[in-house]
N, C-alpha and C positions, 0 to 999 in steps of 0.2 A: 773280611768285612766287604760287602759290595759297595763299589763307588760309582758315581754317575759320570758319564762321559757324553757330552753333547756331540754326537758323532756324525760325520759326513764323509763317506768313503771317497778317496781320491779317484778322480775320473780323468783318464788320459784318452782324449777323443781319437788320437792317432791309432789306437789299438783297434778301432772299428772302421777305419778308412781303408778301402781296397787299394787306393793309390797313395800310399803313405808319403812318397817323395813330393807330391804336389800339394800336400796339406789340404786346405778347404777347396773344393771344386763345386761351384754353384751351378745347378742345373735348373734352368727356367723352363717350365712346362705349363700346359693348360690342364693340370690334373683335376682341379676343382670343377664342379658342375652344379647346376641348380635347375629347378623347374618350377613353373607356376601354373596351376590349374584353377579355374574359377568359373562360376556362373555369373554373368554380368547382364544387367538390365538397365534401361534408361527410358525416360518419358519426357517429352519436350512439347511445350505449347508456346507459340510465338505470336499469336494473333489476339486481337481484342484488348480489353482493358487489363486483363490479367495474363502475364506470361511467366512461365516457370520452366525449370530444367531439373529433373530428378535422376539420380543414378544410384545403383546398388550393386555391390559385388559380394559374392560368397566364395572364398577361395583359400588357398594355402600356398605359401612360398617355402619350398623345401630345397636343401642343398648342403654343400660342404661348408662348414664353419672354419674359415681359414684366416679370420681377422682382417680380411681385405674387402674392399668395395669400391667400385668406380661410380657409385650412385648414392651419395649421402653417407650416413654412418656405416661403421663396420657391420658385416653380416653376422658377426658372432665370433667369440674367441675359440681358438683351436683347443681341443681337449686331449687329443692323442697325436703327437707329432710323428709317430711311427706307423700308423695305420690310417690311411686317408678315409676309408669307409666308416671308421668309427666316429668321424666328425659329422656325419650326415644327420640332419634333423631340421626342424623349423628354423628359419633364419631370423635374425634379430629384428628385422623390419616387417615381419609377417603380422597381418591383422586379418582375422578370419572374416569379419563382416565390416564393410565400409558403406556408409550412406551419406550422400550429399544432396542438398536441395538449395536452389537459388530461385528467387521469385521477385517480381516487380508488379505492383498493382497501382494503376492510375485510378485513384478513387473517384467514384461518381459524384455528381452534384447533389448535395444534401439540402441546399437552400435555393429557393426560387422567389423572385419578386422583390428582393431586397439587395440592392447593388452593393452596399457596404458589407453585409454578411456574406454575400456570394464571394466577394473578393477575399474575405478572411477565412472562410470555411472550405469553399470549393477549390478543386484543382490541386490538392496535395498528392504527392506520389510516395507510396510505401514500398520499401525494398528490404530484403532480408537474405540471410544465409544461415543454414543449419547443417551441422556435420556430426556424425557419430562413428566411432571406430572401437571395435573390441580391443582389449589390451594386447600388447606384444608379449612374446614369451619371456619369462623371467631369466631363464638360464643363459641364453646367448647374450643378453644385455647385462649380465652379471649384477642383477639387482640384489640377490641374496649374497651376503658375505658370511665368512665362517671364521670363528675364533677357535683355533686348534689348541689342544692342551700343550702347555710348555711349563718348564720348571717343575716337573713332576717330583713328588716327594720321594726322597731316597735316604738311606742311612747316612749319617754324617760322622765325622771323626769324633765329635764331642757327644753325639747322640746316636749311638750305633743301633738302637732298637727301633728306630723309626721304620714305618712301612716302606717297602721297596716297590714303588709304582712305576719304575722305569721299564723300558721295553728291550728285550734281548735281541741283539743283531746276529746275523749268521756267523760273523767272525769271532763271536764270544764277547764283544764289547756290548755296552748298553747305552741307550739314549734316553734322555729325560725331556725330549722335545719332539712333537709330531710335526713333520714338514716333509716336503717332497724330497729333499736331500737325504734325510735320514731314512725315509720309507722306501725309496727306490735306489739309493746309492748313486745317484747321477748328479752332475753339476747342472743346476738350473740355468746357468748362463753359458753352458757349453753344448747346448743342443739336446738336453735331456727333457724330462717332464717339467715344464715350467709351471703347470698348474697342479693343484692338489684338490681332489674332488671327493665328496662324501659318498658313502654307500647308502642307498635307499633301502629302508626296511619295510616300506609300504608305499602306496600310491599317494603322493602329496595332494592330488586332486580330491581325495576323500576327506573333506573338511566340513566344519560346521557352517551354518548359514552366516553370511557376512564376511567370512574369511576368503582369502585367495589361495592359501596353501596350508597344509598340515605341517607345522614345525616339528612335530615329533617323528617324522618319517626319515630324518637324517641322522647318520651316525658316522663315527670314524671308521674307515675301512680297516680290515685286518692287515697286519704288517705285510708289505709287498703287494697288496691288492690295489688295483687302480681305482676302485670305486665305480660308481655308476656314471658313465661318461655322457650319455644322452638321457635326460630326464623325460618323464611324461610332459605333455604340453601344459605347463602351468602358466596362466596368463596374469599379466599385470592389470591394474584397474583400467576400465574403459575411458575413452575420451569423448566428451560431448561439449559442443559449443553452439550457441545460436545468437546471431547479431541482427539488429534491426535498425532501420533508418527511415526517416520521413523528412521530406523537404518540399519547398514550394518557392517559386519566384513571383515577386510582386513588381509589376511594371510601374515605373515612374514617368518616363517619357519614352519616345521611340527608341532611344539609344541607351537608356539607363534603367536598371532594375536592381532590386535587392533579393538575394536568395537566403532564406532561413532554412537551417538544417539541424535536426536533432538525431544523434546517433547513439545507440546503446550497444556496447560490446558485452556479451553474456547477459542479455537483457532479462533472462529468466533467473539470474542470480543463482546459478547452479555451480557451487564449488566442487572440485574433483579431488578424490583421494589420490595421494601420491606417496610412494615410499621415500624415506630419506629426508623428509622435511623435519627440521628441528633435531638433527642428529641421526645416527644410524641404529638406534635402539629397536626400530620396528623392522629392520632388514638384516640383522646380524644374528646368526645361529651360533650359540656358544656351546662347544663340546668339551668344555673344561668343568670339572666338578671340584668345588672348593668346600671342604668339610671342616668346620671348627673342631679342633681336637686338643688334647692335653697330653703332656709328656712328663712323667715323674722326674723331679729334680734329682732324686736319688740315683737315677740311671745315667745321669750325665757323667762323662769321663774326660780325662786329660785336662782337668781344671776348667772345663767349659761351664758357662752360666746360661741362663735363659735367653740371653741376648743372641745366641746362635740360632734361636727359633723366633721368638717374638718377645714376650714379656711373661713375668711370673705372677703367681697368686697363690693363696692358700685356700684349698677347697673345704667343704663342709666337715670333712673328717680330719681337718687340721694337717693335711698332707701338702707339702710344697709341690706345686705343679707348674709347668711351663705351658703357656698358651701358644698354639700355632695353628695354621691352616693347612690341612692335608690336601694336596693337589693330586688329582687322578684324572683319567680319561672318562668322560661321562658317556653313558650309553645313548643319550638323546639330549636335546636342547635344554640348557639350564638358564637361558636368558628369559627372565620373567616378564620383561616389557615387550617381548615379541609374541604377538597373538595370531599372526597369519594375516593381518590386515594393517593398512597404514594407520599411524596415530593421528595424522592431521590431514586436512584438506587445503586446497589452494584455489584461488580464483574468486572474483567478485564482479558485480555489475559496475561498469564504467559508462557514464553518460556524458556526452559532449554536445554543447550547444555552439552553433557557429552561424555567423552572418557574413555574407559577401556582397559587396557593392560593385556592380559592373557598370562601367561608363566608357 
């Protein structure tokens, strides 16, 4: 009768060290590299009642994802610790297109001949800021998460005729869990493959309108296979924001005046899609298949009852059956709440009124 063993091969790192007597020897190098290529343009106007500054860039940041960065967040998590070049791809902070605009407008006089209305309406200053960035790559930012099959259904002592969905290992044992330790036989904490990556079966950029990726392009790699280490450039949702402010000073005396200011952050009230809001249902690809199944009570052995599986019932043919869920490796995503786009948006207009008295 086949039995399940959650297997993880013992890993002695000294067997792979050329200088065994010295144990770990750390070599600090500048092995990683990166490059940035872009088309950049700007337009500036600083005279007259209207001044503005516009800039735009179209480029790409490529390099080695080594989990390090001296400038803000990490550049992306390493996918292959044994081959530096296999970690080359778009870095985590890459944004293909970036546009920024700032502007100040000293508004003209709209009222003439009425001193009171001139003081109230004329002389206001309008200023604003607008920015747009295309989304950063999903893979190096680890936006997508994966639920690998675990607790695969195997025959039990009391239920020997259950399906055997375990995976055969080279040494003759079997595993009922999919993870880096069982798939590669290395210790994840001892310098082996710390990550476990899916195999792409298609280009995830080929998706329906409104989606950001095709969730059906991911599958569990074959045993011992590393999976697809660098994915095609799948982008997260873009970022957009536009702020606006208007203010004016009202003179009371030579040394005293009041300034009124109205500021609106995200004044267009444009919320943004974002993965992971309200849980991880929209960013978790589940590669576990759960199939409701039945097992005849008559096939139970060694005094076992349905409690070894789940619970019992009597079917339409008056046969006693045990209910259980058969667990196997799914060929593609089984998470029904994952559609390839975020479930929620975030952001709203915020208006601030302020008054300052100068004396």
